[in-house]
BADRENVEX-942422 format. One record per residue (C-alpha): residue in one letter; x, y, z. Coordinates in steps of 0.02 Angstrom, whole numbers, plus 50000, padded with zeros to 5 digits. Example, Ala and Ser with C-alpha at 12.3 -4.5 7.8 and 13.67 -1.06 7.14 Angstrom:
A506154977550390/S506844994750357/
END
This chain:
M500005000050000/S500775016349949/Q501165027050100/V501315043750013/R499745050549933/Q499705062949790/V498455076549836/G498775090549713/L499595094549548/L500125111049470/A500155108349283/A501435116749172/G501045130349046/C501135128448857/Q502855130948778/P503045146348668/W504475140248557/N503685128848427/K502135130848320/D501075115148324/V501025112548510/C499165111648540/A497955099348460/A496205092948487/N495135078348436/G493385073548492/D493245074948679/R495085078348711/F496355092048686/A498215092148719/Y499615104848736/C501485103348762/A502605110348894/T504425108848847/L504605090448892/A502865084248933/I501185083448845/Y499625087148946/I498005079048892/Y496315085248950/Q494725075248930/L492905080548935/D491935074349085/H490195072149011/R489305072949174/Y489865090649215/N490345096549042/E492075101449095/F493805096649040/K494895088049168/L496745083849161/H496775065749106/A498585061249076/I500345068049063/M501485060048934/S503325063048970/E504365051248867/H505355064848774/K507015069948850/K507275085248739/T506125099348683/I504525093448599/T504355101448427/A502595096948372/I501105085848408/S499745079748291/W498155070248328/C497675055648217/P496165060748112/H495455043048101/N495765037048278/P495465048648426/D496565037848538/L498175040548442/F499325055248424/A501105058148369/S502445069448441/G504205074148387/S505675081348484/T507365089448453/D508325073448491/N507735066848321/L506365056348396/V504565053248341/I503365044248458/I501605037548430/W500545037248589/N498945028448633/V498045040748746/A496725028748811/E498035016448871/Q499305030148907/K500735021048826/V501985022248683/I501515011248535/A502925015348416/K504565025048418/L505645030848276/D507345037248331/S508515034348185/I507965049348085/K509065062348002/G508755080048061/V507555086848189/P505695083848155/A505275102448157/S503475099448101/L502455083648095/S500715078348047/W499685062648016/C499365059447833/W497545061147788/N497675049647641/A498405034647733/D497775026447890/D499355023947987/A500635035947920/V501455051048000/A502415063847898/F503795074747970/V505035087047900/S506605095747960/H506925114047923/R507405112647740/G506585095947701/P506445082847635/L504725077047691/F504815059647768/I503305048147780/W503335034847915/T502075020747893/I501805013048063/S500874997148022/G500304986547877/P501324978647735/D502334994347694/T503004998747867/G504535009947866/V505065027347813/T504955033947636/V505445050847565/H504195061947472/K504765062447290/E504625081247266/A504575089747435/H506425093047463/S507855105547435/F506835120947482/L507665138047473/S506935144047638/D506605135447805/I504905127447832/C503785134847968/M502395122047951/F501475110647830/R499675105047810/W498905089947720/H497285092647629/T495875083547716/Q494925078547558/K496135078847412/K497235063847428/G499075067747445/K498905086647424/V500045096047543/V500595114147571/F502155120847657/G502365138347732/H504105145947733/I505065158747835/D505275170047682/G503365171547674/S503085159847525/L502105143647504/S502545127447417/I501105116447355/F501215098347300/Q499895086647236/P500015070047144/G499815071946955/N500095090946956/K501675100946931/S502365105547102/Q502355124047146/K503845129447252/H503985146047342/V502435154547271/L501215167747337/R502515177647430/P501785194147495/E501945207447359/S502815219747475/L504295207647485/E504515204147299/G506305206947245/T506965208947425/D507725196047538/E506745201647691/E505795188347786/D503985188047838/P503675170647904/V502055161247874/T501265160248047/A499695150548003/L499025139447864/E497355130547856/W496415122547710/D494625128447688/P493575113747751/L492225117447620/S493295118647464/T494625108247379/D495765122647331/Y495535137247449/L496825140247582/L496875152947724/M498625159147761/A499375172147876/N501065180847870/L501695188948029/H501715206647958/Y500765205747795/G499195198647876/I497895186047817/R497445180747640/L496235168147567/V497135160747416/D496705148347278/S498005134547273/E497605130047091/S497665147047005/L498875154047136/Y497775169247147/C497395179147305/I495495179647328/T495335190847481/T496555200747587/F495885204147761/N496175220847847/F496595224048029/P495905238748129/S497675244848164/A499315243048072/A500155237548233/A499155221348245/S499975205548179/V499305187948170/Q500095173748265/C498835159848234/L497155156048154/S495845142348150/W494235138648054/V492665136448159/P491955119748100/S490225123048171/A490015139448075/P490435138247888/G491465152847825/M491965158347999/F493725158648066/I494615165948216/T496345173348237/G497485177548382/D498625192848384/S500465191048422/Q500765206348534/V499205206748640/G497975192748676/V496595198648559/L495455185448485/R494635191248323/I493145183148240/W493005184248050/N491875178747909/V492615175847736/S491285187247665/K491935202547760/T493695209547750/T493645216547928/P493375206848090/I491585204748151/D492115205148332/N493665207048441/F493915200948619/K495425205448723/L495735189648823/K497455192948899/K498855205648905/T500105193948823/G500035188748641/F499345172548572/H500465157848528/C499245145348452/L497385142148433/H496325126848402/V494435125648389/L493675110048464/S492615101348335/S491345094848459/P491065108448588/P490525102648761/R488645101148764/K487755112248886/K486605102248994/F484985109148927/S485375109848743/I485275093348654/Q485185079748782/S483585070148798/P482895067248972/T483225048648964/K485035051548928/N485405064149061/H484605059049220/Y485635071149323/T484675086749280/S483035089549367/S481395090149274/T481345108949297/S483035112349218/E482525102749063/A481205115649031/V482285131149033/P482425137448854/P484135143548799/P484225162648799/A483735169548627/L485045179048528/T484765194848429/Q485125194148243/N486805202948252/Q487385192648399/A486885176648316/F487995181348171/S489465186548276/L489575172448401/P490035155948323/P489655142148448/G491205132648496/H492675132048609/A494415138148566/V495955130748649/C497045146248668/C498895145748709/F499835161848748/L501635167248738/D501795167748929/G501315149348940/G499485152448984/V498255139348919/G496375140848919/L494755134948844/Y493695149648787/D491835147848758/M491545159448610/G489645158348621/A489555163348804/R491125174148791/K491905166948947/W493345155848997/D492825138049034/F494515136549113/L496135146249109/R497775139149170/D498805154849188/L500655157949219/G501225139849223/H503095136449210/V503525130049038/E505195122149083/T506045111449215/I505725117449393/F507345116249491/D506815121749664/C505285124649772/K505105131649949/F503645136250063/K503585153950132/P504205153350312/D502725162750386/D501355156250270/P501115137750232/N499905142150091/L501215150449982/L502485140449884/A503865148049776/T504605138949625/A506175142649523/S506325136949344/F507415134849191/D506235147349108/G507045161749205/T505615165649325/I505165162949506/K503305160949538/V502345160849701/W500815149449710/D499335148649825/I499255129849851/N497425129849903/T496815136749738/L498325130449638/T498505147549556/A500005158949534/V499935174249645/Y501585182649598/T502875180349462/S504615187949452/P505065199649307/G505955185549212/N507435185949089/E508645179749221/G509285165149116/V509095148749210/I508625149849396/Y509375135149490/S508935138849669/L507915150249780/S507835154349965/W506505164350059/A507055177850178/P506685172650357/G505045177350442/D503905189750356/L505215199350256/N504335194650093/C505915193449991/I506645178949892/A508475176449848/G508785167849681/A510315160049600/T510555159749411/S511625151049281/R512475166649207/N511855182349295/G512425180049474/A511185180649618/F509795192749662/I508535197549794/W506745199749733/D505495209449837/V503905199449807/K502615212649854/K503485226949761/G503795215149615/K505565221049583/M507385216149604/V508105225449752/Q509875218649756/R511125209349646/F512705199649690/N514055197249557/E515535189949655/H515505173849554/G515585183149388/K514765173649245/N514915156749333/G513335147149372/I512725148049551/F511975131249597/C511305134949770/I510835149949874/A510425149450060/W509765163750166/S510215160750348/H508655158750454/K509555161550618/D510415177450559/S509385186250426/K510845197250371/R511855182950293/I511665174450124/A512755160250059/T512995155349877/C514005141449798/S514585140849620/G515465131849479/D516995142749512/G517385132449668/F516915145849795/C515595146049930/I515365164449971/I514545171350129/R514015189550117/T512825201550204/I511225206350116/D511955223250067/G513385214349976/K514845214750099/V515835198550078/L516185189850245/H517005173750184/K517595165750022/Y517815147150051/K518865139749911/H518525121649858/P519575110949740/A518115109949616/A516355116149584/V515215117849737/F513415112349711/G512535113449879/C512615122550044/D511505122650199/W511515132650361/S511395122250519/Q509705124150605/N510465122750779/N512055132850765/K511925149250670/D513775149350624/M513915132150546/I513715129150360/A513965113050259/T514405111650074/G514345098049940/C515725097849811/E516175089849646/D517715081849729/K516495069549815/N516715077549987/V515585085950113/R516355100250212/V515795109550367/Y516375127550397/Y516245138450552/V515815156050501/A516215164350668/T518095162350647/S519175170950518/S519915154450454/D519455149250278/Q519825130850312/P518415118450345/L518165111750521/K517775094550453/V517885085550285/F516815070050261/S517305058150123/G516475042150065/H515405046249915/T516085039149752/A515435053149639/K515075071749655/V514035077549804/F512575088749762/H511445094349904/V511775093650091/R510455095750228/W510635097450417/S509355088550523/P508155100950604/L507895089850757/R509555081150789/E511055091750827/G512595088050721/I511725076150601/L511755080150415/C511395070850253/S512105072450079/G511495066449909/S512685061449772/D512825056449590/D513315039149652/G511445036549687/S511635035649876/V511165046750021/R512375046850167/I511985051850345/W513455059850438/D513665063250624/Y514705078850649/T515035074950831/Q515715057350793/D516615062350633/A515785047650549/C514575041550416/I513215033050520/N512155026450378/I512105024250190/L510405024350104/S510545015549939/G509125012049819/H509095026149693/T509745020949522/A510305038349467/P511015054449544/V510095060849698/R509485079049696/G508055083549814/L508335080650001/M507185084750147/W507115080150331/N505405079250413/T505235092850544/E504255081950668/I504855063850649/P506735064550676/Y507195048950578/L506135052550423/L507115058250270/I506465060450093/S507515060549935/G507155064149750/S508205057949606/W508545057949420/D507785040449419/Y506095049649424/T505675043349599/I505455050449773/K505985038849914/V505505039750098/W506825033150218/D506895027450398/T508675032850432/R508795022450592/E508835005950498/G509235013350329/I507675005850253/C506595013350116/L504795014750178/D504025019850013/T504465024249834/V503395036349735/Y503425034749546/D502195048349498/H503395061249425/G503775058949241/A505575065149249/D507025070049364/V506465075849537/Y507435091349591/G506635100049740/L505715093949896/T505015105050032/C503765105450173/H503165118850293/P503565116550478/S501775120650528/R501115107150410/P502505094450424/F501585080750329/T501155090450172/M502605090150051/A502865098549883/S504035091949749/C504595098949582/S505325090649430/R505965091449253/D504205086349200/S503795104749242/T502465100549370/V502385104149555/R501495090549653/L500815090649829/W500915075049936/S500205069350100/L501395059750211/T500095056250346/P499915037650303/L501715035750363/I501165040050539/T499485031150551/P499795024450727/L500125042150787/Q498525048950713/I497555034950794/N498395038150962/I497725055750952/L495965049850907/A495975036851045/D496455050751167/R498055041951221/A499275049451345/W500465063051284/E501975051351292/E501225040851153/I501045056251042/I502475068051082/G504215062351128/N506015067451137/T507185065050991/D508375053051078/Y506995040651117/A506185042550946/V507775038050852/E508035021750945/K507775007150827/G506015000350831/S505205014150933/P503505019950866/P503385036550775/L503265051550893/L503115070050858/C504695079050914/G504565095750827/K504125113350880/V502355113350808/S501785098450909/R502585105251067/D501675121751042/I500015112751021/K500325102951180/Q500695118951278/E499135127451212/I498045112551257/E498765111251431/K498235129351462/L496415125251422/T495155121551556/G493685109651535/N493695096251401/P495115100151282/R494765084951171/V493875094651034/K495255107751024/K496575094151026/L495765085150880/R495565101250787/W497335107650806/F498145091050770/S497095087950617/E497635105050551/C499445100450579/L499305082850508/S497985085550377/S498695083350207/E497475091250088/A498065108950076/Q496385113150002/E495495105950152/L496245118350268/T495275132250190/T493845121450138/V492395124150242/K492385141050160/M490725133550117/S490345131850302/K489995150150314/F488445146750213/G487775137950366/G487495155150441/G485625156750437/I485045138850443/G484695127050586/A484435129250771/P485745139650861/T486355125750975/K486685114650827/E487445129150735/E488805131450866/R489295113250853/L489265114050664/K490405129150664/E491625120250778/A491645105150662/A491805115650508/E493195125450589/I494235109850602/H494735114850427/L494445133250413/R495605147950431/L494445162650418/G495635177050412/Q495995177450229/I494335175950141/Q494155194150091/R495935195150028/Y495605179349931/C493995186249855/E494825202449798/L496245192549725/M495025181749628/V494135197049563/E495805203949505/L496105187549414/G494365188649340/E493845172949435/W492185180149487/D491355163249518/K492645158949648/A492585175849732/L490695175949739/S490525158349802/I491605162349952/A491155180549986/P489725176450106/G491105170750223/V491615188950247/S489855195750265/V488255195650170/K488465214250145/Y490145211850062/W489415198049955/K488005209449896/K489265222949854/L490275210449756/M488685203949671/Q488275221949621/R490015224649552/R489805208749452/A488075213249392/D488685230449337/Q490115222649243/L488965210149159/I487765223649105/Q489225233249031/E489795217848937/D488035213448885/K488095195548946/D486925183749036/D485675198049053/V484595185749143/I485615186549303/P485435204649363/Y483655203949297/C483235188849403/I484065196249554/A483075212149532/I481405203049528/G481985189949651/D481435175149548/V482495162549641/K481935146749555/K482215153049380/L483945158949427/V484425142949517/N483835132449371/F484705143749247/F486345141149339/T486115122549370/S485715119349189/R487355127549139/G488325117349265/Q488695132949369/L488305124649534/K489215136849646/E488175151549586/A486585141349603/L487045137749783/L487345156049816/V485655161449753/A484735147949850/Q485705152350007/A485345170849989/A483495167349969/C483505156050121/E484245169550227/G482945181650162/N484255192050073/M483375192449908/Q481865203649888/T480705190149828/L479215195949733/H477675185449762/V476595186149609/S474945189849696/T473395183449613/P471755188549695/N471285171249755/L473015166449815/S473435182149909/S473785171750064/Y475265162749985/S476155159950149/D477955163750187/D478205146750264/I477825137450106/Y479005148950014/K480365146050146/E480145127250131/D480235128349944/V481845138149946/N482595127050080/E482285111849974/L483095120649829/L484615124749935/H484825106549987/K484645100649809/V485975112449744/S487215109349885/K486995090849852/E487435093049668/L488945103449712/A489505090749841/E489365076849713/W490405087249591/Y491795089449719/F491695071149765/Q491855065449585/D493345076949570/G494215067049706/R493935080249840/A492895071249969/V493275083750106/L492585098350007/A491055087949967/A490785084750152/C490935103350183/C489515106950062/H488385095350162/L488945102250330/A488525119450267/V486685115150248/D486665104850407/N486605088150320/I487705079150443/E487325061450385/L487885064750208/A489405074850263/M490015060150367/A489595047750229/Y490655057450104/L492145057750222/I492005038950246/R491785035750059/G493325046450027/N494255035650154/E494625050950263/L494285040050415/E495315049550543/L494505065750489/A492775057750496/V493085052750676/C493695070350720/V492205078950640/G490995066050708/T491665067650884/V491415086350878/L489665085050805/G489155072550938/E487495063550938/S486885067950764/A488415060350682/A488565045450799/P488095030950682/A489335036550550/T490695040250679/H490515022550747/Y490645015150573/A492225025450542/L492935019350708/E492585001250658/L493485003650492/L494965011850581/A495024997550705/K495054985650557/K496514995650488/C497444993850654/M497074975350665/M497814972250495/I499404982250493/P500534967150477/T502154975450529/C501494982050693/F499944972750742/P500764959650852/S501404973850961/A500334977051114/G500144995251065/Y499214991350906/R498144977850980/N497594989551117/L497345003850996/A496074993850899/A495214989351062/D495225007551120/L494405013150958/L493054999850974/L492765003951159/M492295021451101/T490765014251011/P489145008451096/D488554990251087/N490334985451051/E490374967651116/L490254959550946/Q491604970750872/L492754966651018/V492404948150993/K492974949850812/L494554958850866/C495004945550994/A494574931450873/Y495694938950740/Y497164943250853/Q498674932250822/G499754930050974/C500174917951115/T498794912751235/E499444924451370/E499334939651255/I497624934351194/N496994932951372/D497664950351410/L496664956951265/H495114947151320/E495264955251491/K495394972651416/C493854969051310/K492924961751461/L492794944351382/P493054927451467/T494774918951451/V495184907451307/E494934891851413/E493244897751478/C492684901851301/L492904883851245/H491834878151391/L490504891551352/A490474886051170/E490134867951217/T488714873551333/A487944884951200/R488054870851074/A487134859151191/D485784872551213/G485644874351024/N486154892751025/L487044894050859/F487694911850866/E488434910251041/T489224893550993/I490124901350845/K490614916550946/Y491424906951088/Y492264894050977/L493094908250882/L493744915151047/S494404898251106/Q496004888751063/E495054878950930/P494234892150821/E494164880650670/K492724871250756/A491614886250722/L491794884950533/P490774869250492/I489394874350614/G489194891750542/I489354886350361/A488084872250381/F486844884950450/I487104897050306/K486994883450172/E485384877050247/Y484674894550253/I485114898950073/S484264883150013/S482584889950071/S481724901849952/D481374916650065/W483054919850147/T483674937750168/L485404945150178/D485184951550355/T484894934050427/I486484926150362/Y487674940950353/P488014942550542/V488524924150552/L489594925050397/D490424941050453/L490864933450621/L491604917950538/S492704928750429/Y493684934250583/I494444916950611/R496344918950620/T497174917450451/E498354903550511/N496864892950565/L495934896650405/V497354890650294/L497564873950386/H497384859650262/T496084851650376/C494974866750340/T495164866550151/E493364862550110/A492654873950242/R493834887850187/N493304886550006/E491474886650055/L491744901850165/L492624911150023/I491244906649900/L489824911550016/Y490694927750061/G490994931349877/Y489144929449841/V488564939149993/G489864952349952/A489094954249779/L487374956749857/L488074969349981/A488924978449837/I487254979549747/R486464986249906/R487824999449922/Q487855003549737/Y489684998849715/H489324996449530/S491124994749476/I491454978949579/V489784969549569/P490244960049408/A491964956149479/L491224948649639/Y490034937649539/E491464932249427/Y492574928449580/T491204917649656/S490914908249492/Q492784905149468/L492934897949643/L491394887049615/K492174880549455/R493884876749523/R493614870249699/E492794854749771/V491314861249870/S489474857649902/V488584874249916/P486814877749858/L487394890149725/K487424886749539/I488524895649412/E487044897449292/H486014905249430/L487404917649469/S487564923249288/E485674925249273/E485664936149428/L487094946749364/D486224949049194/A484604954049281/W485534966749387/R486424973649234/A484834974849133/C483824983149271/T485164995749323/Q485884999649151/S485035016549141/T485915022649299/N487665016449277/R488055017049093/S489065030749015/T488365042048881/E489195033848731/D488605016148767/S487555004948660/P485705008948639/Y484585005548786/T483704988448785/P482334986548915/P482514971649033/S481464956148997/D480064951049115/S481054936549186/Q482504948649221/R481334960749307/L480684946749414/A482424940349457/Y482974957949504/A481434960749613/T481794944549707/L483594950349728/L483054967049801/K481864958349921/R483334948349986/I484494962949998/K483384976150084/E483954994150119/E485664999350182/P485415003650367/L486735017450371/K486055031750268/G487115040650138/I488465027550135/T487845020349969/G488785024949812/P490565021649757/D492105026349858/Y493225039749787/V494835044349876/T495775060749867/G496825061949711/S495815048949613/N495865060449463/L497685065349468/P498695057549329/S500135047249392/H501645041949292/S501985025949385/D502005009849288/I500365009149202/H499394996749307/I497984986749229/S496624981949353/C496434963149373/L494584965949409/T494104976249257/G495554974149135/L495624993149117/K497025005349157/I496925011749335/Q496735030549353/G497265037449523/P497975027749671/V498375009249646/F498244994949772/V499394979949743/L498744962949799/E499674949949902/D500544941549754/G501494957849728/K500974958549544/S499084959949526/A498404977349553/I496694985349574/S496255003449601/L496255009349782/N494425014349762/D493934996749709/A495004989249847/L494104999749979/M492394994949915/W492894976549902/A493564976150079/K491954983950146/V490884969950071/N492114955250066/P493644954850180/F494544941550076/S495714945649932/P495064944649752/L496424931849716/G495464918549815/T496914914649932/G495964917850093/V497154932150136/R496314947850200/L496324964450113/N496804980350208/P496714995550097/F496085007550231/
END
């Protein structure tokens, strides 16, 4: 089970260097950063594009991508290391590679005339055609397209005329080739250039989709022309409003014949044209920076109300179906082609612009477009992360919204390293490859100081001392580590025999600094003396040393990472290397000590992995494969020690949660254990084998605060610790939604709700956040959170928005509805467009009486009461918050989904979403605070956590774990049965088992055997099984229980609830007893019965994805093993077919086969099934599980699920054979309905 969870991803921007770097096909579009290709896919349910995959096979700059016109799953890409790759997007893998080509594939494109051929060309030609499959595989050269006189900018195949192709050149001319005609080279050059050798490159070329010969072309300065490729005659020249405007890219709009759009190169102006007019019909300024490329999606996302029939889209309510689309005036209808344009800008911004509604569907602004070498959290604000990149900028990100808040002026060459000034000084020091070092004042946005002591040599590392804010150290390729004051006075120049790559100030002694050098040595210097000699030199690495890091918790301990692939731990006081961590297969770059657990060290390497180490034993606890390239920087913030950020050559920043590494600790806090089991001293914590303890400043501070409190500090303790441990950065500001709970519910409940919601809310920054969003034009976000400041502020913001909308003449319906207070119409309008946050706002405002609602008074209904109205609106509010919650949940953000429910007081659903998202610790925290109303769900979460404790194989035998599980269960009412299961499952010697029995208030093992015999004599089946399981001979319980179940199933009217308790109890027999060969038959029968009952439970809980797998598992076991159970394979497959037929409308995707109604016999079979199954007792828990990060693309080996045969998206769970894998979501659902592994071994599953 992977210990480190990916919880966030900052995608890169689009590279500005090459032309064909964005492409689209069907429901997907893609763009390239420098080394990785990002693919977005349309989520039909919410009509939005989500990041689907990141392809990062290229090691050098990607030059072009092209989507296969005949197969939406294939695309090709080329890169400067003379490589062409064909990808399968659906399976996320490389299908073919061509690396023996001459010249760089500067442009490439699929051939329209052949199924499996890709053409590519270097700057001067020739044009190569690579046939990937079929009889003629291999590369051929185009007979005529070669020896051009000017470099090629791009080329385009004709979509209808076989083999016709056009090239655009840097000198502004075109070359046209088609089979059977004379080739035309270098024709149609702009007239203004005739006879000169000036250049005016062709920036865009597209064939007219409605004609065989017309071609739209743009030259950077000369502008756009429609030309005839046969007569070589210019049909129309289009005119720009100002001479300064120049075209960077253009695209036809497939949905509107004769329409095309262009993007300007200096400023981000999108212009809409029709071939019948020589001037643009409309211009939109979308961004300050110029366009780089444009692509119109051929099938724009469907709006919910437009063309979907009610049977197809069962998510929209009956009311939203009826809302007619707003009518357009004649002129508007002409000027707004429907469709979505993928826009890429010169600053790396990428967005999807809805031309019809004139708004961004999404805009990914300011992403880095190159390798990110370093990342660091701001010392006084764990929400801000700075990154330094090869692209010459430093950017500061808000990790809750994953947006860039500040970016440095740029043009610094390559930035290798950055270091924040201590405290709240708001400055960042940066180190560059050619231009020395600098200090950037983030708020003022300018460089305030430069250091040039290293001349033009690259500076690989910069470190601002956090104990003495006047000192900054840099180390460089010139062999010097220089210490200077911030105003530039040099204090020391430490000379090394070779280049110095890393330096780090000690966190315990302000005058100690360590360096890593190319001569394979680590040196420690003492800055307080005048000597320039090192105090200590540590040697041992067999290749250059890169970074060095002092331990924040253990005095005198430091680590170093080297190109020999190892990390070494040194003890300064002993002059020795105390451990060598080997496992990386390439040079080590990123290094980070955890600030709370003294032995935890994390390293990142050129082998694309991140490894987590226990430095006491030198063992690797986990390896993370999700980055697609070299991992350079790792960082975490002391106040959130278990949230880590990493950056890589794949140009992404990723956020990780390390909390699973310290599960026992989290559970100690929940079980309200003594302080010494939570917080410890470093010396004890680093002893081999001692359990993880918090030893850092943050945990000590929390302890001090809690000890000051009077009364019951448990709630505060849970709250503060969950803030410190909680991984999801977004969660910490989540219950932004909770402020919506303002006017609903009784005051006593409201207080408790606020407390629960506050577990994850820092209020202070909402207004700043809103204003920031408004500045970024993200009105939706600002408005959906503004009520958190005050309703008055929200109204003001709403007015500002309304005013702006009126100015821009958009969505007139909104201010209009607000003015007349027609809540329903407005809510439905928003819901139908998928704008759930706005719908929630309106409903909330109406509920609080903040919308002047106009009751249409008709004479006979003048008494239309306010109560009915209130109820109506309240129902609306619940409906909308439910939709929004489901949207968050599907996005892999269970915590935010729970917040939406908490906000409208729906505690049951809030708890259910936390449990379904596997946020069990959090569910217990929130449930404990909420008290009575959340009790059933809290108890279920405690049971699952206890299960997790029981099954942690490495630690469970230890008394601590055994007791932890018991403590958790003792917190639930009616816990006898759960404690019985724990004791029955516990594997230890009789003495230990009896200890546990005593703690759980159960008789001793010997007594249990006696009680079992008595119960058996009395004919009490359940007690017999129970006490046998607790005795020394648990296997005696198996035949008794199984005989009962078999007998029961043979009758016609059995129900799930009668046999499940017995079966569940039997499943807790100790694994070693279950696998005895004397139990073979009983074991097989148990596995089969549980498989079948698991399938029924899965149907009850709507775990659609695993129902077929459970039926299949049961059938396979029936086939292969000698058993006598009253189940027939034919019967099982009939049941499965009936279930499929009767539920197909709810769980099929939109593209599936046509709907066939179930037959009568299937209806009957399904009805019988439902009678057996009955309702799920715990409300809200039905529906699939979806853990955090389920949607984030991972680069790890592409796992294929052994249940479904499909590629696993999101976290993976590997089964006990070490090879088979299923998705973590499926594993969680499986374990909740069938504790035994899908491999049929009788081993238990523990994915919790």
